[in-house]
N, C-alpha and C positions, 0 to 999 in steps of 0.2 A: 897457088897464090894463098897462104893463108890468112885469114881475116884474123885481127887480133880480138884476144876472148874478151867478154863483155863481166865486170868485176862489178859486185855487188859494193855500193857504198855502205861503209862500215856505220852502222847504228849508233849514233850520237846520245849520249846523256841529256834528258831534259835540263834544263837546268832549274836550279833548285826551287825557284821561284812558282814555275810551270808544275811542275811534280806536285807541290804542294795543291796546286788549283785543281788538277787532278784526281788527287786523293779526296780533297773535301767534296767534289760533284759526286765520286761514285759514295762517300756517305751518304749524300742526302740521300739519294736513291735508294738507298737501300732503306732507310729512315721510312721515306715516302712510303717505300712497299710494306713495312711494317704495320704501316697507319691503316695502308688501303686493305691486310690484312685484316685488322680490329676489326674496323668498322663490317666488313664482309662478315666476320664472326657476331658480331652483335645483331647484323639486320637477319642472319639466318637466325639468331636467337628467336629474336623478336617475331619472326615469323614462325618458327613453331610453337611460341609462348600462346599466340591468337590463334592456331590451331588445338591446343591442348586446354585454350584456358575457361573456356566453359565446364568442359567435364573435370576440371580439378574444382571450379566454384557447384559446379552441381552433382557431385559426387555422393555415395552415400557417406562416406564422415565427414562431408561439409555440409550437410544438409542438418536443421537443427526439427529434430520430428517432435510432435507431441508428447510421444511416450518415454520422452529421453530428459521430458522437461521436470525437473522434480519440486514438488511444493510441499514446503516447510510452513509449521506453524499455522495450519489450519486447527480451529480447534474444535474440539470434542461435544459440543451444541450444536455445531454447524453439518447440516446433513447432506446440502448440497454440494456438487463436484466442482468444487473452484474454478480449480485449474481447467476441466475440458470447457464451464462455460465462459470464464473471460476470454480465452484464447478463442472460441468460436463469436464470442459479440465483438471482440476486435479482427477478425479475420485472420487469424493466425493460426490456426489450425492443422495448416500440410507446411510441407517442407521452409525451412525456411535458412537463410547461405549464414553460417555461422560466420562469415568474415564480414559481415553489415556491421559498420560502425554504427549505426543506430539503433544496432538490435535491442541493448540492454534497455533503453530507453522506451522504445514498442512494447517489449514487454512487460516495464516497469508498470508504464500508462496503462497497459492492457487488465492489469491485476488490480492496479489501482481504483479503476472503474468498478469494480465488482463492489456490489451490497454491504457485501460482508466485511472486506477488507477495509478498515480502519488506515493502515498505512501498508507501503511496501518495505521491508528493511532494506533487503539488499538481491542483486541478479547476481549470479557469476557465472560466465560463459568457460565452457571446456573441451578440450578438445584432444580425440575425435568429437562429434556436435552431440554436445549436451551442456546444459543449463540446471541453474538451483534456486529458484527463487524463492525468498521465504517474508511470508507476512504476518503481519498483526491483526486478529480479525476482534471485531466488534463482539461486546459480549452482551445477550439481553439485558435488562434492568427490569423490565415490568410492562404490561401486557395493558393497552390502552382500551376501554369501554367504546366502542361506536356502534352506530345502527348494524346489526347485522354480524356481530361478534368483536373479535378482538385484534389487535394489530399491535407487535411488538416493538419496542424502542431501545436505545441503550442510553446510558446514562449523560449523554448528550441530545436526547431527542432524535437523532436518528433513526428511520423510519427502516426496519429489518422484513427480509423477506419471509412473509405468512406462510409460505409454502412448507418451513423448515418444523413448523410446528402444530401439533395436534392438539387435541382437550388435555390429554393425560400431561403433555411436557408444558404447555401454557400454564397450569392451576398450580405449577412449581413456582411460578414469580408474582412477585405484588401487582395488584390489579388497579389500575390508574383510571379513577371512576370521575364523574363529574367534569369533562372536558367535551367543550359544544362544538369544537373546529374538528375537519378534516384534517388529511394531510394537505399541503398545497405542491408534494412534487414525488418522485417516482421514489420506490426500494433505494435505499443509500442515501435520500437527501434526505436533511432537517425537516421535522413535521411542520416548521414555520409558526407556532404559538409556543411564548415564554411561559405558559401553563401548563404547555406539555413538559420541557427543557425542567421547569422547577421543579414537576412531580416527581420525576425520572430521579431527578437529583437526590431527593429525597428515598424515593425506593431504592436505590443504589446504596448508598449512605447506612441503610440498615443493611444491605444485603443479605449475609446468611444466615442472620439474627431474624428475619422475616418471620419464618414459620416456627423455630423456637420459642417466639414472643407470642404466638398464637393472633398473629396479623391475619386481615384479610383484604384491606384496599386502602388507600391513598386517597385524597380528594381533597379538592380546597373549599375552605370555607365560606359558604355565601354570608354575607353582611344580611342582618336582619331589614325586614324592612322599613323604610325610613330615615336608617342609618347612613351617613356619610361617609365615606371613607377619607383619610386625610391623604391630600395629594403628595404622591410618591412614597405612600407606605409600601411594605414590602404584604405582599402577596400571605394569608395565613393557610396554615394545612393543618388536618387532622387525619388521624389513624383509628383505623378502624377494626378491631378486635372480632375474631370469628362468632363469637356470644353478641357482637352489634353494639359495642359500649365504644363511646367514642372518647379517643384520648388528642388533645391539641396539642400537636406539633412546634405551631407557630410559622417561620420564616423558615424558606429553603434554605441550605447549607451554601454560605455565603453572601445572604441575604439578611443577616439579622441584625437587630435593631441594636441599637447602642444600650450595654447590660444585659442583654440575652444571652444565654448558653449558648454555646457551639454545640453543634450537630452530634460531635463527639461527647459531649456532657450531657447530651438528651440521651443520647442512647444508652450510656449508663444507667444512668439514672432508671429508665425502660427495664433493663437487665433488673437491679436492683428489687422492681415490684413483682418480680413473675414468682408465683408461690407465698406472695404474700396475700391475707383475708381482705378483702373489699372494704374498704370505706364507705361506701355508697358518696363520697364527694367526686367529682371530676378533676382528674388528670390532666395537669396546663404543665410541660414538658417547657413553653418557651419562658417559665417563671423561675427566678432558682429559690428553691425550698427554704424553709423556714429550718434555720441553722446551719445553712451550709457557708 
């Protein structure tokens, strides 16, 4: 006796609404899988970067070495090795990460602290690791006579490194005598005495004409005993020739009294006297000459 054969029920199509829901679910699962893949890739990338970051950051092409720092602007009268001294004083004489955002500021500050540097013009970083530092140097204006020798100052009265001068090079600059004070700070700092600032300004304004005019020193004029100096009156200066002749210069540049010739006019008159026979009369550059 035969049993009736089982027939599979025919597949019926899903209603249109259920089919849409199924497709949406599959799409969401596919999208979620893509997000998981992306997140996994990011995580893997971060893990790899953590492993190699130090190698990249401290690699030879990312470390700024002292020899790869180019210094521009060092003046010919400066004997010191500004680059080496500035980096050593600031503890920057080893490899420095070029990616450090504070590196330009640190380099500028290091060079700005050197006593020969008047200002840092610019700091440029390059890759592979290299740097260019441009500075403006201070220029000697006078040698101030002190107990035991001479100290160099610039036109603003800033004390310059004495180790850069010997007897021969010091003799090329005007000598500032009659100063009774000592520097109040270290090299690279202002002397701290207005008389030094004024005397340096007098020497600086004469500048390269100093030797051609036959001058040997510059000194403040000491009022005679018993003579009172009016309150607020400018300090008076005189120049001394190599023959010992005193020439009254008057007030320092920028401190002239009303009616007093400017520093430029005084120097022009001084030039006009070169080669003329001595008259025996004292020369006073602080007065307007007759007929001028």
